[in-house]
N, C-alpha and C positions, 0 to 999 in steps of 0.2 A: 206457858211462859211467853210473854209478849216479845217478839223479835224487834231489834232496834230498827228504826226507820233508816233506809239507805240515804247516804249523803247525796244531795242534789247539787250538781255543778251549774252555776249560773250560765244562762244562754250566752251572755256577752263574752264570758271567758272562752267558751267553745269557739265562737266566731273569731276571737282574737288569735287563738292557737292555730286555727285553719289558715288564717291570713299569713301567720309567720311561716308555716310549712310551705305554703304556695310561693312565698317570696324567696325562700331558700332554694326551692326547686328551680325557679327562674334563674337565680344566680349561678347555680351549678351547671345548668344547661348552657348558659352564656359562656362560662369558662371553658366548657368542653368544646364548644364551637370555635372559640378563639384558639384553643390549643391545636385543633384539627387544621385550621387554616394558617397558622403561624408559620413563617419560613423556618426551615431546618437550620439550626444554629451550630450543627456539628461540623467538624473540620472537613468532612466529605463534601459539604455543600459549597465549599469555596469555589469561586469561578476562576479557573486557570486555563491557559491556552493549550488544551489537550486535544487529542484527535477529534476532528469534526468533519462533517461532509464537505467535500470539495467539488468544484465544477465537474460535470460529467465529462469523462475523457473522450477524446476524439479517436476512438479505437473501434469503429464500426466498419465491418467489411461489406460485401455485397448485400443488397436488401434481403431481409429474412422474412419469413411468413409472419402473420399476425400472432401466431401462438408462441413464437420464440422470444427469448429475452435478448434484447439488443445488447451486444457486447459494449460495456461502458455505460449502459443505462442504469437507472436507479432501482429498478425492480430487483428484489432479492439482494439489495445492498451493493449493487454493481458500481456505484460511483466511487472514484478513487478518493479515499479519505478514511473515515471510520469514526466511531464514537468512543469505544473502549475506554471510558473513564471520564465521561462528561461531568461527573460530580466531584472530580478531583482525584489525586493519587490514592490508590488503594493497595493493600497488601494481599498476598496469597491468591492472586487471580490465576486462572487457567486460560490457555489459548482459546478454548471454546467459549469463554466468557468475553473475549475481546474482539470487537469488530475491527478487522484488519484489511488493509490494502497495501500491496507492494512492500511488505515488511523486509527489513534487512537485519541480519544478525552480525554483531561484532563480538568475537570471543576475546575478551581482554585478559591476556595471560598473566599480567602482573598482579591482578586482583582476583583472578579466577572468577570473573563475572561475565555473564552474557548480557549484552546490550541489544535490545530490539528497537530499531528506529522506525517511526511511522509518521505519516502526514499528520500535522497538528493544525489547530485553528490559527491561521495566519502564519504558519511556519512548520517546525518539526518538533516532535516530542520523542521520548524514549521510555521503554520499560526495562527493568533489569531483573536478572535471575541468577541463582547459583547452580540450578540443577535442570533447567529447561522445563520443569514441571509447574512451578508457581512463579508468578511475575508480580513485581511491584511497579506501580506507575499509574498513569502516565505523567512524566515530568517534562515541562517545556524546556527546550534548549536552543531554539533558533526562531527568531521572529523576522519576517520579511521587512526590510527597512522601507519607510515611506518615501525616502529619497532615492530609491533604486529604480532601475529600468522596469521592474515588474510591478504589477498591481497587487498589493497585499491582500485585497479582498477576494482574489481568485485562488488563493491557497497554493499548495505545493504538492507535487507528485514524486513518488519513487525516491525517497531519501536513502542514501547510502553513506556509511562512514568508514574511512580507510586510514590506517596508521601509516605515516610516511615521513621519514626524516625527523622523527621526534615530535611530530604534531599529528592532530586528527583532522582529516579533511572530509567535509560533507559534499556530496554530489547530489543535487536535487533539481527537479524541473519546475520552473516558474513560468508565469503567463502574464500577458497584457492584451486583453481583448480590444483595447483602444488603439492599438497599432496594427495595421493591416500589413500582410506580407504578400509577395507576388504568388500567383497572378491576381490576387484579390478575390472577392466574392466568397463562395463557400463550396464545400464538397460534401455530399451526403448529408446536408443539413448542418454541417459544422463550419464555422467561420475560419477562414485562413488568417490567423492572428499570430502575434508574437508569442513564441513558446521556445524555451531553451533551457538547457541544464546549466546551472550555476555551480560555483564552488565556494565553500565557506570553510574557515579554519578555526580551530580551538586548541588550547593546550591540554585539554582533558576530554575524555569521551562524553562527559556530561555537559559540555559547553560552558558558557555560551559560544555559539559559532558566529563568526563575522565574515561577511562576503568579501572575497578578495578583489572583486571588481563590481562596482555598483552602477557605473554610468552606462554600461552597455553589456551585451552578452559576450560570452567567451567564444562560442561558436559563431559563425557568420550570422549577423542579426536578422537577415532576411530568410534564414532557414527555419522551418518549423522542426525543431529537434526535441527529443524527449528521452528519458530513462538513461541518461549518460552514466557510464560506469568507468572505473579506473583500471588501467592496465599498464604494467611496466614491462617493456620488451627485454630480451636477453642482454642487450647493450646498456640497460639501465635507463632508457629513455621513457618518460611518462607520456601516456596517451589518455584521451577520453574517447571511449567507444560509445556511440549513441544510435538510437533509431531515428531515422528521418521520416517524419509523419506522413502517412498515406494521404491525409487530407490535402497536402501540398503535392505529393508525388504520384498519387493514385496507386502505384505499385511501390509500397514502402520499401526503404532500403536500410541497411546498416552501414555506417561510415565510421571513420576514426580520425581524430583530430590530435596532432602533436601538441604537447603542452610545454611551457617553460619549466625549468627544473624546480622552481618554487611554486608552480601551479597557479600563478597569478594571471596567466593569459595564454592564448594560443601561441605556438612557436612556428606556425606554418599553415599551409592550406590543408583541408581535410582530404582523406583518400577514401575511395569507394571500396566496399568489401563484397556485398551481395545484395540481391533484392528478394523480397518475400516470395515471389512466384517461382524462384529457383527451387523451392521445396517441392519434390514430385508428388508428395502426398496431398498437397493443397490442390493441385490441378487434377488429381485423380478423382476428387470428389465434386468437381465443378460440372455443371450441365449447361447446355446452350440456353440462353434466354435473351430478352431484350435489355436486361439490366447491365449497368456498367460494373465490371469486375474491380473490386477494391481488394488490395492485398496488404495486410497489416504486419508491420514489424514492431516488436514490443519487448522491453525488459532484457536487453543483452547483459550477459556476465561472462567473463573470461575464466578459463580453468586450464592449467598446465598439468597433464596427467603424469603419473609416475614414470611413464616411458618417454616423456618429452613431447607428446602430441599436444597441440594447442586446440582446445575446444571452446565453443561459445554456446552457452545456454541462451535461448531466445524463445519468444512466444508468438503465436499467431492463431488463426482460426481454420478449422476444417469444417466441411459441410456434412451434416448428418444425413442418413437416408430420408429423413422427414423434410429435408431442405432447410434445416436450421444451422446456425453457426455455433460450433463448440470450441471454447477456449482451450488451447493445449500448450504443453511445454515440450519443446523440441531442442535438438542439438545440431550444430554445424561443426565441421572439423576442417582445419587448414591442411591442405595437402602438402605444404612445405614446412609446416611448423612455425611459419612467420605470420605476422598480423596481416600482411597484404594478401595472403592466400596464394593461390585460389582456394575457395571454400567449397566443400561438398556437404550436402544436407543428409543427415542421418535420420533414422526413423524417430517417430514421436516417442518421447521419454515417459510422459505422464498425460493421460487423457482425461476427459470428463471435467470440464470447467476447472482447469488447472493451468496456471501460468505465472509469469513473472517470478520465476524461481531463483534461488541463490544457494550456493554451496558453502559450507564451512565445516571445520573439524572441531569436534568436542575436545575438551581438555584431556580426555582419555584416548584421543586419536581416531575416533570414529567419524567417517565422512558422512555428512547429513545434507539432505536437500530440504530447504524450507521454501514452501510454495503457497501461493494464494489461491483460494477458491471463491472468486468474487461474486458470483451470481446466485449462490445459495447461502445467504447469510453472512457473506464476507468473512469466511473463516480461513485460518491457516492450516496447512497440512504438512506433516513432517515425515520424511522417509530416511531410512538408512540406505546408503548408496555404496556400491563397490566400484572402485577405479579399475577398469579392465585393461588399462594401458592405452588402448586406442579408442575406447568409448566408455560410457557410464552405464551402470545397471542398478535399478532400484531393487533392494533385497528385502526390505521389511517396512511396512507401514507402521509408524509409531502411534498407535491408538492412545497410549498413555500420555503422550504429549498433545496430540491433535484432537482427541475425542473420537467418538464413533464415526466410521466412514459414512459418507452420504451416497445415495444412489444417483442415477442419472438426473440431470436437470430436466424439469418438466417439458415434455414435447421433444425430447432428444433421447437417442439411444447411444450406447457406447459400443464401438466396433472393436 
């Protein structure tokens, strides 16, 4: 039986089909490339003033070896600021996911909400949480005004928020490199420029916050002051306690400024509390050299113990056996229980790249220490703390909040 002859496809039809297939492939490839390079249109991609890098802080002690991380430098996330949300507010974040510097916690009892305030791009931002485990944010709540004494482009350091007489008050450090302060010039490579803690007010913890005084600083305008915190003495008088920058003083100090009852301005001249070199553990680690000794005061916060002792958390640097500078959290205690002191220096509270800490109580009544670790990824660390009456003691590192503990900073050992 003769088989049927196979159907022959005209050559022109084959060429036309191949041309169609090739054209379709080019279109698909072009669409794929366009999708890959198109901007993200999701809500997360919105540009909002959330934590961003700020100018390198003037917090450098005596010259360190070339292997050390300069305190306040950018290596390891050391610049005061943070990114923690550069793509917009996000839900369910953990502290280990957020780049943090100088964070401050406000436990808002009326809503059972924890607010964490951080430096933001051109101002201040906040995260919020119900359990300290997961955080939503960052949300902008303060923008440095263009018509204030400060330069908005230089950002903000060390924001705090305190509830006082029915309102919420922000204390934060602003800068203006265009205004020189005495004696002029620089120290350790850092310019002596206008730097001071300002105060802003809001009706809610979420802002917006408005500066109470824009034309000039609240502390003396020729003082380089930073990290101001709020304190109310037993008589009900409000104060700002601040660090006087080592860049201007060489041996940094802690001082206190009386405030008007409405916190709109100073109510008198500042008083001296103590200098950084008063801490015996600082001088114990110093060795003779041709370098100028710089002593840093940083991040003061006041705490009245259960027995009525007045303590002050503050930070500085000790020298490691390798000759490098280690950021540490320490405590001073007033011998009289009064702000004016005299003050005695207690042992270091937390070692190993740890400083600018603050205390707060959870809604369950547990005293917590919230502290920054700026030179190893700019992470926050959280400890449970026991009030011993005349001093504080850390009792438990909260890895569930903080993430796994980190080892010593490279080139340094912990004593």
